[in-house]
C-alpha positions in Angstrom: 10.6 6.4 50.9 7.5 8.6 51.2 9.6 11.5 49.8 10.2 9.5 46.5 8.2 11.2 43.7 6.9 7.8 42.6 5.6 6.8 46.0 2.2 8.4 45.5 1.9 7.1 42.0 2.6 3.5 43.1 0.2 3.9 46.0 -2.5 5.1 43.6 -2.0 2.3 41.1 -2.0 -0.3 43.9 -5.2 1.1 45.4 -7.0 0.2 42.2 -5.5 -3.3 41.9 -7.8 -5.3 44.2 -10.6 -5.0 46.8 -11.5 -6.9 49.9 -15.0 -7.5 51.4 -16.5 -9.2 54.4 -18.5 -11.5 52.1 -18.0 -15.0 50.6 -20.6 -16.6 48.3 -23.4 -14.8 50.0 -22.1 -15.4 53.5 -21.5 -12.0 55.2 -20.1 -10.9 58.5 -22.8 -11.0 61.2 -23.8 -7.9 63.2 -23.8 -9.7 66.6 -22.9 -13.0 68.2 -23.5 -14.7 71.5 -20.6 -14.5 74.0 -20.1 -18.2 73.8 -20.0 -18.4 70.0 -17.0 -18.4 67.7 -16.8 -15.4 65.4 -16.8 -16.4 61.7 -15.2 -13.7 59.5 -15.6 -14.3 55.7 -13.2 -12.3 53.6 -12.9 -12.2 49.8 -10.0 -10.7 47.9 -10.8 -9.8 44.3 -8.3 -8.7 41.6 -9.4 -5.7 39.6 -6.5 -5.9 37.1 -5.6 -7.8 34.0 -2.4 -9.1 35.6 -1.4 -11.2 38.6 -0.8 -9.7 42.1 2.0 -9.6 42.6 3.3 -9.4 39.1 6.7 -9.2 37.5 9.3 -10.7 39.8 6.6 -12.2 42.0 9.2 -14.4 43.8 10.6 -11.2 45.3 7.2 -9.5 46.0 4.4 -10.3 48.3 0.9 -9.2 49.0 -1.1 -10.4 52.0 -4.1 -10.0 54.1 -3.6 -8.4 57.5 -6.5 -9.2 59.8 -6.7 -7.8 63.4 -9.6 -8.4 65.8 -9.9 -6.2 68.9 -12.0 -6.0 72.0 -11.6 -2.8 74.0 -8.3 -2.0 72.1 -6.8 -5.4 73.1 -5.9 -7.6 70.2 -7.7 -11.0 70.5 -6.7 -12.3 67.1 -4.3 -11.3 64.3 -2.9 -12.7 61.1 -0.4 -11.1 58.8 0.4 -8.4 61.3 4.1 -7.6 60.8 6.5 -4.6 60.8 7.7 -3.3 57.4 11.0 -5.1 57.6 9.7 -8.3 59.3 9.2 -11.4 57.2 5.9 -13.1 56.9 5.9 -16.7 58.1 3.2 -19.1 56.9 4.4 -21.7 59.3 3.8 -19.7 62.5 0.8 -17.9 61.0 -1.3 -20.7 59.7 -4.2 -18.3 58.9 -2.0 -16.1 56.6 -3.5 -15.4 53.2 -0.4 -14.7 51.2 0.0 -13.9 47.5 3.6 -14.6 46.1 5.6 -17.2 44.3 8.5 -19.3 45.3 11.4 -20.5 43.2 13.0 -24.0 43.7 16.2 -25.4 42.4 16.7 -28.9 40.9 17.0 -30.3 44.4 13.7 -28.9 45.5 15.3 -26.3 47.7 14.1 -22.6 47.7 16.4 -20.3 45.8 16.5 -16.6 45.2 18.7 -17.0 42.1 16.8 -17.0 38.9 19.6 -18.9 37.1 19.1 -21.8 39.5 15.3 -22.2 39.0 14.0 -25.6 38.2 10.3 -25.0 39.2 8.1 -22.2 40.5 5.2 -22.4 42.9 2.9 -19.6 42.1 0.5 -18.4 44.8 -0.3 -15.1 43.1 -3.8 -13.7 42.8 -4.4 -14.1 39.1 -6.0 -11.5 36.8 -9.6 -10.9 37.9 -9.5 -13.8 40.2 -11.2 -13.9 43.5 -10.0 -15.8 46.6 -11.6 -16.1 49.9 -11.0 -17.3 53.4 -13.1 -17.9 56.5 -11.5 -17.0 59.8 -12.9 -18.7 62.9 -12.1 -17.0 66.2 -13.3 -18.5 69.4 -14.7 -15.8 71.7 -14.0 -16.1 75.4 -17.0 -15.7 77.7 -15.0 -12.9 79.4 -15.2 -10.7 76.3 -18.0 -8.2 76.4 -19.2 -5.2 74.4 -18.0 -4.9 70.8 -15.5 -6.7 68.6 -13.7 -4.4 66.1 -12.3 -6.0 63.0 -9.7 -4.4 60.7 -8.6 -6.0 57.4 -6.0 -4.6 55.1 -4.6 -6.0 51.8 -0.9 -5.0 51.8 1.9 -5.2 49.3 5.7 -4.8 49.4 7.9 -5.1 46.3 10.7 -7.0 48.1 10.6 -9.7 50.8 12.6 -8.6 53.8 14.8 -11.8 53.7 15.9 -10.9 50.1 16.9 -7.3 51.2 18.7 -8.6 54.3 20.6 -11.2 52.3 21.6 -8.9 49.5 21.3 -5.2 50.5 20.9 -5.0 54.3 21.5 -1.2 54.2 18.1 -0.8 52.6 16.0 -2.8 55.1 14.7 0.3 56.9 13.6 1.8 53.5 11.2 -1.1 52.6 7.7 0.4 52.2 4.5 -1.5 52.7 1.7 -0.2 50.6 -2.0 -0.6 51.5 -4.1 -1.8 48.5 -7.4 -1.8 50.3 -8.9 -1.8 53.8 -12.2 -2.5 55.5 -13.5 -2.3 59.1 -16.5 -3.7 60.9 -17.9 -3.9 64.4 -19.7 -7.0 65.8 -21.7 -6.7 69.0 -21.6 -9.4 71.7 -25.0 -10.2 73.0 
C-alpha cells in the first residue's frame, strides 16, 4: 500500500485533520508520581477540519486513540493497540476512544448494508469538536524509575470485519494512518 502514489497525499491530509494533547480543561499530565499513586493521563483530541472524522462512509471507517504505557520497555497498560488487520473491540477494551458510526436495521441489529439502514449511531469527532478522556492507571509498588507514555491518533478507511466479510483477499493491504502522536515521561518518586 505504501507504493500507492496516493499514500503520501492521504497521510499528509490526515496529519492535518486533528491533534492530541496531554491536557484536558487545564489538567495536564504530571511530571512525577509516588510509587503508590495511580497515574492519571488526561488526553484531548481536537478536530482541525470542517468535517467529521471519520467522514464519508463513516460506518466503514474508524479513527481511534492508541495509548501505550511502558516501564522499562514492558507494557503496563494499553488501549487501542491492534494490528492493521485486527478489529477494534470496545467490549474487551473499555478504555477505547473510538470515532466511527454504526448502522442498524429496523430490528436494531447492526448492518453493513446501506439499503437496510433504519438508524445510525454516530460516534464521529465532529467538525472542530474536541473530546477528551482521563485514563487512570494503578501503579504497582514494584514499578520503579520512569513511565513512558505514547499516544497516537490512528485512522483506517475500512473496518477489518468489512474487508474480511466482503473482500478477504485485501485484508493484508489495509493501511493504518497516523494522524498525530505524542509522547511523555513520568518519573516515579
